[in-house]
C-alpha positions in Angstrom: 63.9 64.7 62.7 63.4 68.4 62.2 66.2 69.8 60.0 68.5 72.4 61.5 68.6 75.6 59.5 71.8 77.6 58.7 70.6 80.3 61.0 70.2 77.9 63.9 73.7 76.6 63.3 75.0 80.1 63.4 73.3 80.7 66.7 74.7 77.5 68.1 78.1 78.5 67.0 77.7 81.9 68.6 76.6 80.3 71.8 79.7 78.0 71.7 81.9 81.1 71.3 80.2 82.8 74.2 80.6 79.7 76.4 84.3 79.5 75.4 84.8 83.1 76.3 83.1 82.7 79.6 85.2 79.6 80.3 88.4 81.5 79.6 87.5 84.8 81.2 84.9 84.0 83.9 86.1 83.7 87.5 86.9 80.4 89.1 84.9 79.7 92.2 87.2 80.2 95.2 87.1 77.8 98.1 83.8 78.1 100.0 82.5 80.6 97.5 80.3 80.8 94.4 81.3 81.4 90.8 81.1 85.0 89.7 81.5 86.1 86.1 82.9 89.5 85.4 80.4 92.0 84.1 80.7 93.0 80.5 81.6 96.6 81.4 83.5 98.4 84.1 81.0 100.1 86.5 81.5 103.7 87.5 81.2 105.0 91.0 77.5 105.1 91.9 76.4 102.6 89.3 74.3 99.6 90.2 76.5 96.8 89.2 74.8 93.4 89.6 76.2 90.9 92.1 75.4 87.4 93.1 73.6 87.5 96.5 76.3 85.2 97.9 79.1 86.8 96.0 82.4 86.8 97.9 83.8 89.0 95.0 87.0 87.1 94.2 87.9 87.9 90.6 90.5 85.2 90.8 93.2 85.2 93.5 95.0 88.4 94.1 98.5 88.2 92.5 100.1 90.0 95.5 103.6 91.3 95.3 106.5 89.7 97.3 108.3 93.0 97.3 105.6 94.5 99.5 106.9 92.4 102.5 110.6 91.6 101.9 113.2 93.6 103.8 115.9 95.6 102.1 119.4 94.1 101.9 121.8 94.8 104.7 124.3 97.6 104.1 127.8 96.5 103.0 129.4 98.3 105.9 128.2 99.5 109.3 129.6 103.0 108.9 132.6 105.0 109.9 133.7 105.7 113.5 136.2 108.4 114.5 138.6 108.5 117.3 136.1 110.4 119.5 132.6 109.3 118.3 130.8 106.2 117.1 127.3 105.9 115.8 125.1 102.8 115.8 121.5 102.1 114.7 118.9 99.7 116.1 117.8 98.7 112.7 120.0 98.9 109.6 117.3 97.6 107.3 114.2 99.8 108.0 111.2 99.9 105.8 107.8 101.7 105.8 104.6 101.3 103.9 103.1 104.1 101.9 101.5 106.7 104.2 103.3 105.4 107.3 106.5 106.0 109.2 109.2 104.0 110.9 111.3 104.9 114.0 114.8 103.6 114.8 117.2 104.3 117.6 120.4 106.2 116.8 123.0 105.8 119.5 126.1 108.1 119.8 128.9 106.9 121.8 131.7 109.2 123.1 135.3 107.8 122.9 138.6 108.8 124.3 137.0 111.0 126.9 135.1 113.2 124.4 132.4 115.5 125.8 130.2 118.1 124.2 127.3 118.4 121.8 126.9 116.5 118.5 124.4 117.3 115.8 122.5 114.5 114.0 121.6 114.3 110.4 120.6 111.8 107.7 121.2 111.8 104.0 120.1 109.5 101.1 116.3 109.6 101.8 114.1 108.8 98.8 112.3 111.8 97.2 109.2 112.8 99.3 110.3 111.1 102.5 111.2 113.2 105.5 113.2 112.5 108.7 113.2 114.0 112.2 115.4 113.3 115.2 114.3 113.5 118.8 116.5 115.1 119.9 118.5 116.5 116.9 121.4 117.5 119.1 122.8 115.2 121.8 125.0 116.2 124.7 127.7 113.7 125.4 129.4 113.0 128.7 130.7 109.7 130.0 127.9 107.5 128.5 126.2 107.0 125.2 123.1 108.9 124.2 120.2 107.7 122.1 118.0 109.7 119.7 114.9 108.6 117.9 115.0 108.9 114.1 111.6 108.9 112.5 111.3 108.5 108.7 107.9 109.6 107.3 106.7 108.3 104.0 103.7 110.1 102.3 101.6 108.0 100.0 102.9 109.9 97.1 106.5 108.7 97.7 107.8 106.4 95.0 107.8 102.8 96.0 111.2 101.1 96.1 111.8 98.9 93.0 112.3 95.2 93.5 115.8 94.4 94.9 116.5 98.0 95.6 116.6 100.4 98.5 117.9 103.9 99.5 121.3 104.0 101.1 121.1 106.2 104.2 124.0 107.7 106.0 123.3 108.8 109.6 125.8 111.3 110.9 126.8 112.7 114.3 129.0 115.8 114.0 130.7 118.0 116.6 132.9 120.6 115.0 135.4 118.8 112.8 134.7 115.5 114.5 132.2 113.2 112.8 131.0 109.6 112.7 128.5 107.7 110.6 126.2 104.7 110.5 124.8 103.1 107.4 121.3 101.8 106.8 119.3 100.7 103.7 115.8 102.1 103.7 112.9 100.7 101.7 109.5 102.1 100.7 107.2 99.1 100.6 104.7 99.1 97.6 101.9 98.6 100.2 99.0 100.8 101.3 96.3 100.6 104.0 93.1 102.2 103.0 90.9 103.0 106.1 87.1 103.5 106.0 86.7 106.8 107.9 85.0 107.1 111.2 81.4 108.2 111.1 81.3 107.8 107.3 77.5 107.6 107.3 77.4 111.3 108.3 79.3 112.1 105.2 76.8 110.6 102.8 74.1 113.3 102.9 75.0 114.7 99.5 73.7 113.1 96.3 75.9 112.1 93.4 79.6 111.2 93.4 81.7 113.1 95.9 85.3 112.2 96.7 86.2 113.0 100.4 89.6 113.7 101.9 88.7 111.5 105.0 90.0 108.5 103.1 93.3 110.4 102.8 94.0 113.6 100.9 95.6 111.8 98.0 92.4 109.8 97.4 89.8 112.6 97.9 88.8 115.9 96.3 92.3 116.7 95.0 93.6 113.3 93.8 97.4 112.7 93.8 98.7 109.6 92.0 100.7 106.8 93.6 104.0 105.9 91.9 105.7 102.6 91.3 107.4 100.6 88.6 106.0 98.1 86.1 105.7 94.7 87.7 105.9 96.2 91.2 102.2 96.5 92.0 101.0 98.3 95.1 99.3 95.9 97.5 96.2 97.5 99.1 94.5 96.3 102.3 91.3 97.8 103.8 90.5 98.5 107.4 87.2 99.5 108.7 87.9 102.5 111.1 84.2 103.1 111.7 82.0 101.8 114.5 79.6 100.3 112.0 80.2 97.3 109.7 80.8 98.2 106.0 81.3 96.6 102.6 83.6 98.3 100.0 82.1 98.8 96.6 84.9 98.7 94.1 85.2 99.7 90.4 87.8 100.1 87.7 90.2 97.6 89.1 89.4 97.8 92.8 87.6 94.5 93.4 84.3 94.6 95.3 84.1 93.5 98.9 82.3 90.4 100.2 78.6 91.3 100.3 77.8 88.4 102.6 80.5 89.4 105.1 80.8 93.1 106.0 84.0 94.2 107.6 83.3 94.5 111.4 84.1 97.8 113.2 87.8 98.5 113.7 88.8 95.4 111.8 90.7 94.4 108.7 88.9 93.1 105.6 89.3 89.3 105.4 88.6 86.5 102.9 86.1 83.9 104.0 89.0 81.6 105.1 90.2 84.3 107.5 93.2 85.4 105.6 93.7 89.1 104.8 92.0 90.5 101.7 94.4 92.4 99.4 94.1 94.0 96.0 97.3 94.5 94.0 97.1 97.7 91.8 99.6 97.9 89.0 100.8 100.8 86.9 97.8 102.2 84.9 95.2 101.5 87.5 92.7 104.3 88.0 90.1 102.9 90.4 87.5 104.1 92.8 85.0 102.9 95.4 82.9 103.7 98.4 80.9 101.8 101.2 78.4 99.7 99.4 75.5 99.6 101.8 73.4 102.6 102.9 72.0 105.6 101.1 74.1 107.8 98.8 77.2 105.6 99.2 78.9 107.2 96.3 78.8 110.6 98.0 81.7 109.3 100.2 84.0 107.9 97.6 87.7 107.3 97.3 89.9 107.0 94.2 93.3 105.6 93.6 95.5 106.2 90.5 98.8 104.4 90.0 101.4 105.8 87.6 104.9 104.9 86.5 107.6 106.2 88.8 109.2 109.4 87.4 
């Protein structure tokens, strides 16, 4: 038998270490998929990261965040009526994802024969969120009148921490007469990223170019998202274009499934048909673009997640 040299033993030991590292850090093959090991470095936008031809791009199951879907707690009291006015809301536990809005009905009821105008207002909104009433002034006669309260949440609004919400007070006031209704409002740590319509027409430039069509916060003038440690922002992708696309991800935004492009006007799904999500925690500074086609990186997005101030 040929003797094994010390150098050979060292090489075997090195191989054993590499195999051990791959066993600990490589990706487990998801159901119906193939094993994909993470590349040794993080690719930048526009780089040619190598992918398995059948890669479904699962870098392990997405951890998710239950707080992205749970409603806020109910308020401890419904509000305060007066002898002449009462206010009720259609939803005392409203919530909205980042970059969206929610509308609830606010009904003002006259009591004891009250007639006249009442001005509507709301207090307690989280920083960055805005509210509008339609109408903001109601004229009361013998019956109740309903106004629509819409709360808008820009993507830069701080996500509500786990088990927390903003206590809203919705008021109707006429002179010295006032009544209120209470609601707890939650900003879900959740975001929908939409592939822009006609994105191929935005790819003429060469090199990396961040475009506002993904959303101003993700484009040329990036604005960070804000949340708390342990309260990751759950991102879903929708293809808003009329052509199928695959999302190239980098720096923490996992790559899309090369074998299954997202159909037009559809959500990105896993191969089992469940929604594909990516949970981005504080410290994430990721980017991406449509994978297929020429000059894909000239139509890039970027997302930065920072600790809530």
